[in-house]
C-alpha positions in Angstrom: 51.1 178.8 79.1 47.9 180.0 77.5 44.9 181.0 79.6 41.8 178.9 79.5 39.0 180.4 77.4 36.3 182.3 79.2 32.8 180.7 79.1 30.2 182.7 77.1 27.3 181.7 79.3 26.3 179.5 82.2 25.6 176.5 79.9 29.1 176.7 78.4 30.6 177.1 81.9 29.0 173.8 82.9 30.4 172.2 79.7 33.8 173.6 80.4 34.0 171.9 83.8 33.1 168.5 82.3 35.3 168.9 79.2 38.3 170.0 81.2 38.1 167.0 83.4 38.2 164.7 80.4 41.0 166.7 78.7 43.2 166.6 81.8 42.5 162.8 82.2 43.9 162.1 78.7 46.7 164.7 79.0 47.9 162.9 82.1 48.1 159.7 80.1 50.1 161.4 77.3 52.8 163.1 79.5 55.5 162.1 82.0 54.4 164.4 84.9 51.6 166.4 86.4 53.2 169.7 85.4 53.5 168.7 81.7 49.9 167.3 81.9 48.5 170.6 83.0 50.4 172.5 80.3 49.4 170.1 77.5 45.8 170.1 78.8 45.6 173.9 78.8 47.1 174.3 75.3 44.8 171.6 73.8 41.7 172.9 75.6 42.3 176.4 74.3 42.9 175.2 70.8 39.9 172.8 70.8 37.4 175.4 72.2 38.5 177.9 69.4 37.9 175.2 66.8 34.5 174.3 68.3 33.4 177.9 68.4 34.5 178.5 64.8 32.5 175.5 63.7 29.4 176.6 65.6 29.6 180.1 64.2 29.9 178.8 60.6 33.5 180.0 60.1 34.8 176.6 59.3 35.3 175.4 55.7 32.2 174.0 53.9 29.6 176.4 55.4 27.2 175.5 52.6 26.2 172.5 54.5 26.6 171.2 58.0 30.3 170.6 58.6 31.2 167.1 59.7 32.7 167.5 63.2 33.0 165.6 66.4 31.1 166.3 69.7 32.9 168.6 72.0 34.6 166.1 74.3 36.1 163.8 71.6 37.0 167.0 69.7 39.0 168.2 72.6 40.6 164.8 73.1 41.8 164.8 69.5 43.1 168.3 70.2 45.3 166.8 73.0 46.7 164.3 70.5 47.4 167.1 67.9 49.0 169.3 70.5 51.2 166.4 71.6 52.3 165.8 68.0 53.2 169.6 67.8 55.3 169.2 70.9 57.2 166.3 69.4 58.0 168.4 66.3 59.0 171.5 68.3 61.5 169.6 70.4 59.4 169.2 73.5 59.0 165.5 73.1 60.8 164.8 76.4 57.7 165.9 78.2 55.6 163.2 76.6 55.1 159.5 77.5 57.8 157.5 75.7 55.3 155.0 74.2 53.3 158.0 72.8 56.4 159.3 71.1 57.0 156.0 69.4 53.3 156.0 68.3 53.5 159.6 67.0 56.4 158.7 64.8 54.8 155.5 63.3 52.3 154.8 60.5 49.5 154.4 63.1 49.5 158.1 63.9 49.6 159.1 60.2 46.2 157.4 59.7 44.5 160.1 61.8 45.9 163.0 59.7 46.1 161.3 56.3 43.5 161.1 53.5 40.0 161.0 54.9 39.2 157.6 53.4 42.1 156.0 55.2 41.2 157.3 58.7 39.9 154.9 61.3 36.3 153.8 60.7 35.0 154.8 64.1 36.3 158.3 63.7 34.6 158.7 60.3 31.3 157.1 61.5 31.0 159.3 64.6 31.7 162.5 62.5 28.9 161.5 60.1 26.2 161.4 62.9 24.1 164.4 63.9 25.6 166.3 66.7 23.0 165.3 69.3 23.2 161.6 68.3 27.0 161.6 68.4 26.9 163.2 71.9 24.5 160.6 73.2 26.6 157.7 71.8 29.8 159.1 73.3 28.4 160.0 76.7 26.8 156.5 77.1 29.5 154.3 75.6 32.8 156.0 76.4 32.2 158.4 79.3 30.1 155.6 80.9 27.4 158.0 82.3 24.1 156.5 83.5 21.3 157.0 80.9 19.1 159.1 83.2 22.0 161.5 83.7 22.7 161.6 80.0 19.1 162.3 79.3 19.1 165.3 81.6 22.2 166.7 80.1 21.0 166.4 76.6 17.4 167.4 77.3 16.0 164.0 76.3 13.1 162.0 77.8 14.5 159.7 80.4 11.8 157.1 79.7 12.8 156.8 76.0 16.5 157.4 76.1 17.4 153.7 76.1 15.4 153.1 72.9 16.9 156.2 71.4 20.4 155.0 72.2 19.7 151.7 70.5 18.6 153.6 67.4 21.8 155.7 67.5 23.9 152.6 67.7 22.1 151.3 64.6 22.8 154.6 62.8 26.4 154.5 63.8 26.7 150.9 62.5 25.1 152.0 59.2 27.5 154.9 58.8 30.5 152.6 59.5 29.3 150.0 57.0 29.0 152.6 54.2 32.4 154.1 55.1 33.9 150.6 55.1 32.6 149.9 51.6 33.8 153.3 50.4 37.3 152.7 51.7 40.0 151.7 49.1 40.8 148.0 49.8 42.4 145.1 48.0 40.2 142.4 46.3 40.5 140.0 49.2 39.1 142.6 51.7 36.5 143.6 49.2 35.3 139.9 49.0 34.9 139.7 52.7 33.2 143.1 53.2 29.6 141.9 52.6 30.2 138.6 54.5 31.5 140.7 57.5 28.3 142.8 57.4 26.1 139.7 57.5 28.0 137.9 60.3 28.1 141.0 62.6 24.4 141.7 62.4 23.4 138.8 64.6 24.9 137.7 67.9 24.1 134.1 67.1 25.9 134.0 63.8 29.1 132.0 63.7 32.1 133.5 62.0 33.4 131.3 59.1 36.9 130.0 59.5 38.4 131.8 56.5 36.9 135.1 57.7 38.3 134.6 61.2 41.8 134.0 59.8 41.5 137.2 57.6 40.4 139.3 60.6 43.4 138.1 62.6 45.8 139.5 59.9 43.9 142.6 58.5 43.8 145.6 60.8 41.4 147.5 58.6 38.8 144.7 58.5 39.3 143.9 62.2 38.4 147.6 63.0 35.4 147.3 60.8 34.2 144.2 62.7 34.5 146.0 66.0 32.4 148.9 64.8 29.8 146.8 63.0 29.3 144.4 65.9 27.0 146.1 68.3 26.8 143.2 70.8 29.5 141.7 72.9 30.7 144.9 74.6 33.2 145.9 71.9 31.7 149.2 70.9 33.2 151.4 73.7 36.7 150.2 72.9 36.2 150.6 69.2 35.0 154.2 69.7 37.8 155.2 72.1 40.5 153.6 70.1 39.2 154.8 66.7 38.6 158.4 67.7 41.3 159.1 70.3 44.1 156.8 69.0 47.0 156.1 71.3 45.8 155.5 74.9 42.2 155.2 73.9 41.5 152.0 75.9 43.4 153.4 79.0 41.3 156.6 78.8 38.2 154.5 78.6 39.1 152.5 81.7 40.0 155.7 83.6 36.7 157.4 82.7 34.8 154.3 83.8 36.5 154.4 87.2 36.0 158.1 87.5 32.3 157.7 86.8 32.0 155.0 89.5 33.7 157.2 92.1 31.8 160.4 91.1 28.4 158.8 91.0 28.9 156.5 94.0 28.7 153.2 92.2 27.1 150.5 94.2 24.6 152.8 96.1 21.1 152.5 94.8 19.8 155.8 93.5 23.1 157.6 94.0 23.4 158.7 90.4 20.1 160.7 90.6 20.4 161.9 94.2 22.0 165.3 93.4 21.1 167.7 96.2 20.4 164.9 98.6 24.1 164.1 99.2 24.6 166.5 102.1 21.5 164.9 103.8 23.1 161.5 103.2 26.3 162.7 105.0 24.3 163.9 108.0 22.5 160.6 108.2 25.8 158.8 108.3 26.9 161.0 111.1 23.8 160.3 113.1 24.2 156.5 112.5 27.8 156.8 113.8 26.8 158.6 116.9 24.0 156.2 117.6 26.4 153.3 117.1 28.8 154.7 119.7 25.9 155.2 122.2 24.8 151.6 121.7 28.3 150.3 122.1 28.7 152.3 125.4 25.5 150.8 126.8 26.6 147.3 125.9 29.9 147.7 127.6 28.3 149.0 130.7 25.8 146.1 130.8 28.7 143.6 130.3 30.7 145.2 133.1 27.7 145.1 135.5 27.1 141.4 134.7 30.7 140.6 135.4 30.7 142.4 138.7 27.7 140.5 139.9 29.1 137.1 138.7 29.9 134.7 141.6 33.5 133.6 141.9 34.6 130.2 143.1 37.7 129.2 145.1 39.2 130.4 148.4 39.8 133.9 149.7 43.4 134.0 148.4 42.1 133.3 145.0 39.6 136.1 145.3 42.3 138.4 146.4 44.4 137.5 143.5 41.5 138.2 141.2 41.1 141.7 142.7 44.8 142.6 142.2 46.2 144.9 139.7 47.4 142.0 137.6 43.9 140.7 137.0 43.3 139.5 133.4 40.6 141.3 131.3 37.1 140.0 131.4 37.3 138.7 127.9 40.2 136.4 128.9 38.4 134.8 131.9 36.6 132.3 129.7 38.4 129.0 128.7 40.2 129.3 125.3 38.2 128.2 122.3 39.6 125.4 120.1 41.8 126.8 117.4 40.4 126.7 113.9 42.3 124.7 111.3 44.7 126.8 109.3 43.4 127.9 106.0 45.3 127.1 102.9 46.5 130.0 100.9 44.2 131.3 98.2 45.0 129.9 94.8 43.6 130.1 91.3 42.0 126.6 91.7 38.5 126.1 93.0 37.7 124.9 96.5 37.0 121.4 95.1 40.7 121.1 94.1 41.8 121.5 97.7 39.9 118.4 98.9 43.0 116.3 99.4 44.7 118.9 101.7 41.5 119.4 103.7 41.1 115.7 104.4 44.7 115.3 105.6 44.3 117.9 108.3 43.0 115.6 111.1 46.0 113.3 110.7 48.4 116.2 111.4 46.8 117.0 114.7 48.2 113.9 116.4 44.8 113.1 118.1 43.1 109.7 117.9 40.5 109.5 115.1 36.8 108.8 115.8 35.8 105.8 113.7 32.2 107.1 113.5 33.2 110.6 112.3 33.4 111.5 108.6 37.0 112.1 107.6 36.1 114.5 104.8 34.8 118.1 105.5 31.2 118.7 104.7 30.6 119.9 101.1 33.7 118.3 99.6 32.6 114.7 99.1 31.3 115.4 95.6 33.4 118.2 93.9 31.7 120.1 91.1 34.7 119.9 88.8 37.6 117.5 88.4 41.0 118.5 89.7 44.0 119.4 87.7 46.3 116.5 86.7 49.3 115.9 88.9 52.2 118.0 87.6 54.6 115.3 88.4 52.9 112.9 86.1 53.1 113.2 82.3 49.9 114.8 81.3 48.2 114.0 78.0 47.9 117.7 77.2 49.2 121.1 78.3 47.3 124.3 77.9 48.3 128.0 77.7 45.7 130.7 78.2 46.7 134.2 77.0 44.7 137.3 77.7 45.5 139.3 74.6 43.5 142.5 75.4 40.9 143.6 77.9 38.5 146.6 78.0 35.5 147.4 80.2 32.8 144.7 79.6 34.9 142.7 77.1 38.2 141.0 76.4 40.1 139.0 73.8 42.0 135.8 74.6 43.7 132.8 72.9 44.0 129.2 74.0 46.9 127.0 72.8 46.9 123.3 73.7 49.8 120.9 73.2 48.8 117.2 72.8 51.1 114.3 73.5 49.0 112.1 71.2 48.0 112.5 67.6 44.4 113.6 67.1 41.9 113.1 64.3 39.6 115.8 65.9 39.5 117.7 69.1 37.3 119.3 71.6 38.6 121.7 74.3 36.4 122.5 77.3 37.0 124.8 80.3 35.0 126.7 83.0 34.8 130.4 83.9 34.5 131.6 87.5 33.0 135.0 87.0 30.1 134.5 84.6 32.1 135.5 81.4 30.2 134.9 78.2 31.9 134.0 74.9 30.4 136.0 72.0 32.7 135.1 69.1 35.3 132.5 68.4 37.6 131.8 65.5 39.4 128.6 64.4 36.8 126.7 66.4 33.0 126.6 67.0 31.8 127.4 70.4 29.0 126.2 72.7 28.5 127.5 76.3 26.3 126.0 79.1 26.4 128.2 82.1 30.1 128.6 83.1 31.3 125.6 81.0 32.6 126.5 77.5 33.4 123.9 74.8 35.4 124.7 71.6 35.2 122.2 68.8 37.6 121.9 65.9 36.9 123.5 62.6 37.0 121.4 59.4 40.4 122.6 58.4 42.3 122.1 61.7 40.9 118.8 63.1 44.1 116.8 62.8 46.9 117.4 65.3 50.2 115.5 65.1 51.8 113.9 68.2 53.4 116.7 70.2 51.6 119.3 68.0 49.7 122.4 69.0 46.1 123.5 68.4 45.0 127.0 69.0 42.0 129.3 68.7 40.8 132.7 69.9 37.7 134.3 71.1 36.0 137.5 72.3 33.9 137.5 75.5 32.1 139.8 77.9 32.7 140.2 81.6 31.4 142.2 84.6 33.1 143.0 87.9 35.9 140.5 87.7 37.7 138.6 84.9 39.5 135.7 86.5 41.3 133.2 84.2 39.5 130.0 83.3 40.2 126.6 84.9 39.5 122.9 84.5 40.7 122.6 80.9 40.0 119.3 79.2 41.0 118.0 75.8 38.6 115.3 74.5 37.6 114.6 78.1 41.1 114.3 79.5 42.3 116.9 82.0 45.1 119.2 80.8 47.9 120.7 82.8 48.5 124.5 82.7 51.8 125.8 81.4 53.5 127.9 84.1 
């Protein structure tokens, strides 16, 4: 097992720590155990550092001009992929993840080592950026580091780093657009190239139906759309998948979670605290000690109050109370009425459980008060209509499929089966967690708050009896991405396929 390279100075030592963490995270995804992950990481790290130093010292090919190369972290991650491919060829493939081995022996892996014009667009676009610009884009989009921290690491002005990042995103888009036009493609892809450029420039532009169908079948143009569309949260996934290859989205999710844990996500100012963290720990200890003191005082006061409380009854009763079998003070009060049992959590909103809640008083066996409302408060006017009764024959059935998901974005398809023939259709649903649809194909989209409406395109309006209609979309999310609910077809509630 090779030794890790020795840092040349303090700056490189700090970079080594950060880079090794990223390399080991990806090596762990690529292997079948921690021992193999450490071995793969060390070999890839040593090879990648040598390559980076050679490029910096001008020993790489093409020294007449600045060599096109990746920033250090993505360079080391591609070195992990290259080392894994070498393991597979040398008979050490049993140490790798089985899915990675299938990928390494497919045409997908060959794209990363084949002719330059056939390589993924994100990889070519990132290599064409200046080193500082590429590092800023990778740190902010893939490593998910806060911009103030990125600014300090790269020596940028924290006040202007956000604007500079936006400019770098625009530069990256321009490089990808030019590389896409330079890529050998068939006449159909060539005819859509300029339309794709125009549609992806604006978040409000709708994708024409024929272009949507083309993107659903052409991998090359779909990758271009992800790189050219700077809104909607697709850029991190496009970068990770295009540069790293296999496991790019899994690496992206792992780095996001690691950044949240490392920087203390959810605590205001924790990302910039730095040396203040020990002081924060001492403060927590003081709060804990003070809490224990307050609890002790409260218990003492409660015990004193109970001891001074007058007791009723005769002397025998007093004697019984003073015996060893006396109940704790907390049990001396009369029992509180038991709360009604809660229904198990389901995927339906609270309004859908109105019927079960209103039946609860009848099960108790107690006489009803005629002057009391039979419905619990807040359920008399539900926000959304309930799902149709599964025992009845619904007018439509819907199937929601989450095709892919990445931090801040996801792709999904909706398929609706109608029991009636339709001359046109309109499908509506609601999101629970503030998801926002950014792009839709095979339908036009409108969103009002959490309510989304998809309207048929000109070419798929008619649906035969018992036929299906389907469409797909890209959307953004934060925190949680629960499936949608309250589906309707032309105003009629649809049942969900189980």
